[in-house]
C-alpha positions in Angstrom: 0.0 0.0 0.0 2.8 2.4 0.9 4.5 1.5 -2.4 1.4 2.4 -4.3 1.2 5.8 -2.6 4.8 6.5 -3.5 4.2 5.4 -7.1 1.3 7.8 -7.4 3.4 10.6 -6.0 6.0 10.0 -8.6 3.4 10.0 -11.4 1.6 13.3 -10.4 3.3 16.3 -11.9 4.8 18.9 -9.7 2.3 21.6 -8.7 -0.7 19.3 -9.0 -3.1 19.3 -6.0 -4.5 16.3 -4.3 -7.7 16.5 -6.3 -5.7 16.2 -9.5 -6.1 19.9 -10.6 -3.1 22.0 -11.4 -2.6 25.0 -9.2 -2.7 28.5 -10.8 0.6 30.3 -10.6 0.4 33.8 -9.3 3.7 34.9 -10.8 2.5 34.3 -14.4 -0.2 36.1 -16.3 -3.4 34.2 -17.1 -3.9 33.2 -20.7 -6.3 35.5 -22.6 -9.9 34.6 -22.5 -12.2 34.4 -25.5 -14.7 37.2 -25.6 -18.0 37.0 -27.3 -18.2 40.7 -28.1 -15.6 42.3 -30.4 -12.9 44.5 -28.9 -12.1 48.0 -30.0 -9.5 50.6 -29.1 -11.2 53.2 -26.9 -8.7 55.9 -28.0 -9.3 55.2 -31.7 -13.1 55.4 -31.1 -12.7 58.6 -29.1 -10.6 60.2 -31.9 -13.2 59.2 -34.5 -16.0 60.6 -32.3 -14.1 63.9 -32.0 -13.6 64.1 -35.7 -17.3 63.5 -36.3 -18.3 66.0 -33.6 -16.0 68.6 -35.1 -17.5 68.1 -38.5 -21.0 68.3 -37.1 -20.2 71.7 -35.6 -19.1 73.2 -38.9 -20.9 75.4 -41.3 -20.0 73.0 -44.1 -22.1 70.3 -42.4 -25.1 72.6 -42.0 -24.9 73.7 -45.7 -24.6 70.0 -46.9 -27.5 68.9 -44.7 -29.7 71.8 -45.9 -28.8 71.0 -49.5 -29.7 67.3 -49.0 -33.0 68.1 -47.3 -34.0 70.6 -50.0 -33.1 68.2 -52.7 -35.0 65.4 -50.9 -38.2 67.5 -50.5 -38.0 68.8 -54.1 -37.4 65.3 -55.5 -40.3 63.8 -53.6 -42.7 66.6 -54.6 -41.7 67.2 -58.3 -40.6 63.7 -59.4 -42.9 61.4 -61.3 -45.0 59.2 -59.0 -43.1 56.0 -59.5 -39.7 57.6 -58.7 -40.9 59.2 -55.4 -39.6 57.2 -52.4 -40.9 59.4 -49.6 -44.4 61.0 -50.0 -45.6 64.3 -48.5 -45.4 63.8 -44.8 -41.8 62.8 -45.4 -41.7 60.1 -42.8 -38.5 58.6 -44.0 -36.8 62.0 -44.0 -38.0 62.5 -40.4 -36.7 59.0 -39.5 -33.3 59.8 -41.1 -33.0 63.1 -39.3 -33.9 61.5 -35.9 -31.4 58.8 -36.5 -28.7 61.3 -37.3 -29.6 63.3 -34.2 -29.6 60.2 -32.0 -26.1 59.4 -33.0 -24.8 63.0 -33.1 -25.7 63.7 -29.4 -23.7 60.9 -27.8 -20.8 61.5 -30.1 -20.7 65.2 -29.2 -20.9 64.3 -25.5 -18.1 61.8 -25.8 -16.0 64.4 -27.6 -16.8 66.9 -24.8 -15.8 64.4 -22.1 -12.5 63.8 -23.8 -11.9 67.5 -24.0 -12.8 67.9 -20.3 -10.2 65.3 -19.5 -7.6 67.1 -21.5 -8.6 70.4 -19.9 -8.3 68.9 -16.4 -4.8 67.6 -17.1 -3.8 71.0 -18.5 -5.3 72.8 -15.5 -3.4 70.5 -13.2 -0.1 71.2 -15.0 -0.8 74.9 -15.0 -1.5 74.8 -11.2 1.8 73.0 -10.6 3.6 75.5 -12.8 2.0 78.4 -10.9 3.0 76.8 -7.6 6.6 76.5 -8.8 6.5 80.1 -10.1 5.2 81.4 -6.7 7.9 79.4 -4.8 10.6 80.9 -7.1 9.2 84.4 -6.7 9.1 84.0 -2.9 12.7 82.8 -2.9 13.9 85.7 -5.1 12.0 88.1 -2.9 13.8 86.8 0.2 17.2 87.0 -1.7 16.5 90.6 -2.7 15.6 91.5 0.8 18.8 90.0 2.1 20.8 91.9 -0.5 19.1 95.2 0.5 19.9 94.5 4.1 23.5 93.8 3.2 23.7 96.9 1.1 22.4 99.0 3.9 25.7 98.6 5.6 27.8 99.3 2.5 28.9 102.9 1.9 27.2 104.4 -1.2 28.8 106.7 -3.7 26.7 109.7 -2.5 27.6 109.1 1.2 31.3 108.9 0.4 31.0 112.0 -1.8 29.3 113.9 1.0 32.0 112.8 3.6 34.8 113.8 1.3 33.2 117.2 0.7 32.8 117.7 4.5 36.4 116.8 4.9 37.6 119.1 2.2 35.5 121.9 3.7 37.1 121.4 7.1 40.6 121.4 5.6 40.0 124.6 3.7 38.6 126.2 6.9 41.6 125.1 8.9 44.0 126.6 6.3 42.2 129.9 6.4 42.4 130.0 10.2 46.1 129.3 10.0 46.4 126.5 12.4 46.9 122.8 11.3 45.0 120.1 13.1 46.2 116.5 13.0 43.9 113.9 11.5 43.3 112.1 14.8 42.1 115.3 16.4 40.0 116.2 13.4 38.1 112.9 13.5 37.5 113.3 17.2 36.2 116.8 16.7 33.9 115.5 13.8 32.5 112.8 16.0 31.6 115.4 18.6 30.0 117.6 15.9 28.1 114.6 14.5 26.5 114.0 17.9 
């Protein structure tokens, strides 16, 4: 009996369960399933619907539709009786226009939804760009303020010019008076004058 069990163990493939079914491996993708409905590319369908919606919103479409309707009505009124295909109440024309409208509305809505998605992505990118611009502006503002504070301690050209003019005035006054003052005494006297 034990020999039979070991023989069956050898015969079962690796990965088989006790019930004889193979285990599904989670590290491998499943094989594709057969679908009853045909598959289509949603992006290609969306692009086609946008083209149709753009055409429906043009003056060219309105002119062509008006021309076809006028031709339809004239043909079904003026043509010989056997060649008329839609008599006076123009039921078939009404049906055709209703069918065109029933397809046009969803196509236009689909195109608008796709445009809304694009606008949402663009707005998000613009918002991020604005945040970066605001952060850069704040950084530059802080840097300019730091430079202004640093420049407040630097001697400007006008300040140096006024100091030199004051010094020159003092020297010319001292020469007129006839007594020479040493520079150390002069700076001490200017400090007292400045106070």
